[in-house]
Steps between C-alpha positions, in 0.01 A plus 500: 500500500786489754719319245426771240593778748832329576573459127432865432719606793785276388466636147528854633810415703657328199429800278651741747812295566554422132485858374865590498721744312800312364583713198619861525680704232656836570661803335627758750581868466871441567519214245608253767219289358427506128201282419643262759324199658511553877217279625513167678502310169831664410668536839386190688354713778157449652201626300269778614179357644149635484316484831159597628439868447511731797568866533736644240848470648702680233531862401299424186244243396483347152147365461443248222147490358497191279123529458566804279633365172607723214683463168709195408861586427658433159857570607795737503771586251616763251544563128741292295604777265748435220762663723419279799513188286826613341667562837384165635603313186847654517527384861400152386783495247753655738422313823242226463511408868417853610226518238334187638538626857338829404208329324440271795515784751251706300265245350514165679162442671585175678330476838767492768759645262677833509369647173262797478283320242446806278264386228327791323694628198408786269662478157491784244360433153776659296734775616479699821727760659718206607573349157812505279308666216152596387305215342155345481401148399405625153687800367383461140303815417135435418516125569142468622507130404800461733684284251829635641404457865771313688540418867869459418530879509522461876863431600553125550646551847157614621359156427812327631467670838123448510547128446762488774260673740218263403731208577542636855139606564205308360260770621628780276236725348606704195322829429566659159499880469575715190678832546388607153329367188724469192609840365300465180177473700555836670423858412862614513653200328720424802475274803627785718197693618191582300176306475334220304349596166119467493514266201727265699262448792355190329845377392694530826303225683622250239858603579438436869341161429797398289731612780325268746515218248865575427604470863306176530681367191824560693372288789398793721147471642322835523290593800399854404547772240458876525404737220749779568756585766434842655243622244514857628874528435658620175878523512703583188807316630362147538207283383178639641150573378205698626164330479157611621280270709262478206770381259646257753150367559444442127830315471423296810162395362649384171790325671267317738308359204822404319643324804174314562474392137856369499485277805643763734198590710703438817738790421402802709483853357619767742430867438650838589856415626567849630521712814285509812406866458254439217335196662161672517517607137665295224445145634146584613415638155658192343286263704183699441528450126679164476459314826425165336828503308735563793575286803637797690746787504861557609657787691847660520643700790646812335217741582224494758455265795401137549182632663391620155434135414187530715338728244526222243407204720199681644367550147588150375540269802486184289791602276853383572773743606868457421799700613762468227772765518710712732873565521761631734801704395863444581628704794183508713491385863471124543281487811280794396429318174410178681252689716344673200461178301334310783278789603384602154531186290515171687257609769336809347423398143420144603258625766323683217447186294820442301557137403859557389804697610758590235799728475655624173816319382605163634872560437734777380861601556620736773418809295148394410603396150476394224228734377364592160756735338383861521221445750442740787326225700639438849728800484735616773645217711301236311216263581591229748392140421424213736855374450815679385726279288866601484742460211714257701216248528391591852161641599326677786132500586356844564244627749225450243568127505512465877174686559331295229648166605362537852147531360533247219608236750171541686279400206688213332320167459555264791441192284628414155231619261320677782347846507663832581399693808190712536483824696308490827412760757757639742510801729749641747406642838667599824714791610758425228254431220656786303834317496380197306359451148368155414356281225349155561432204271360149505632229269276206414611140477466231235339265752197637680613323819836678515523811715520831320793735533443845654769758429567856608749754365580769756697823463634650822601857417545617858843642423516844662410688816418869464682505169815328629600162360392239754393160361284326761352147471128464564362216711168398349218259566386304193132416549332226297166322564502560872863400538809716523877486461768752595778621276744789515534662157837665435516815291473354152265265316395164645305222332368210706233233477315222675245235408138452602193309373270662249215692659 
């Protein structure tokens, strides 16, 4: 018995002394750090140690509750529109070295590397508002046999760039989304606005199946497919299509059967793909009639609040939630945008169940181009992508990338072939609790004997006093399983992690 007590005590001491924070990544309000490694692993300094918990010494306390486990994460990314692929492909031809550097910075998931590991990519089926022209994958009127269907309608540079990304990141998940059915399937005879003809409801699922098969024939594995992007939006200046929950449900049911019967039962079907504000309506109605056909629903940020996701998850807690689109615009304030993205998307939406975090375009030029000729989409200063690519072969990452990269880094697999992170419980207390926003994740290991990685992403937005600009760091206690570590969070976004045995 005495020997057992000594063993347990030694085990506790070993656990406490071995829990250390070596890895810290930081983006600060003044851009002195931009997704920069600043921990002991990068600087050669001493790591932060966890010690026995006492009274909270900092101005805030970040309490990790790893007994509360929530949704697994599928990853972060954006949409590879025709325009994004075109801009990236031109960079490849103009400056191959910069192209490779950009891909590695955005997509490389290597543990210990400097890449953000972005891995979730939406790809339009046919034209969108960021295409060179309007097209579908079968523009032959009345071709219900789809004898003229061709995946080659998609510009070849889309597949070229996709293959280059896949070569950098083995974990890429591709999610197909149509902006509109072919024009001949629609009531107005155009891909721009309008709705699907009733007699095409049974035909359109075949088009979607063939799209999935077409991408696979080009060597692109498909993780998920949606029925319609923004089904409550009809815009006469770019491909769009209104669709009721009942019609989307019918299409989803037929598509599910087609996928299953063609060896594609692993391809997910995601519904809705529209704004937060209707979360209690459209997606709920869709699941009530067609729950068995859909794996989940996706949300966009352009109306409503991330808290609206609760009205869907409370009705269908077993269904998956994806966040798949938001965009900034050129000319907005860099630090204000970072705060909004972390608060609403990479903490807010994720805390409400989202498995993914996506922005709109991966890459555009400095004016938010190229766009579909004649479209009124992204008017004014233009939509800002994750990365701006310049005509001289240089590029700059934007605030959308830095906010996303800080969170993506926290969930990447630790081991080759390992799992992505899973959200766990976290809360913030103390007199400065209002100054910090946090997400927390645990990443499993390939070997059950290896310690798991525990990560937190923390926004310090304590940047003014009585309305006057005054960025103040916050000294916080990180509490975990009866142990604690101290860290001073600068105004900005900080990602850090440590390792501990499985519970």
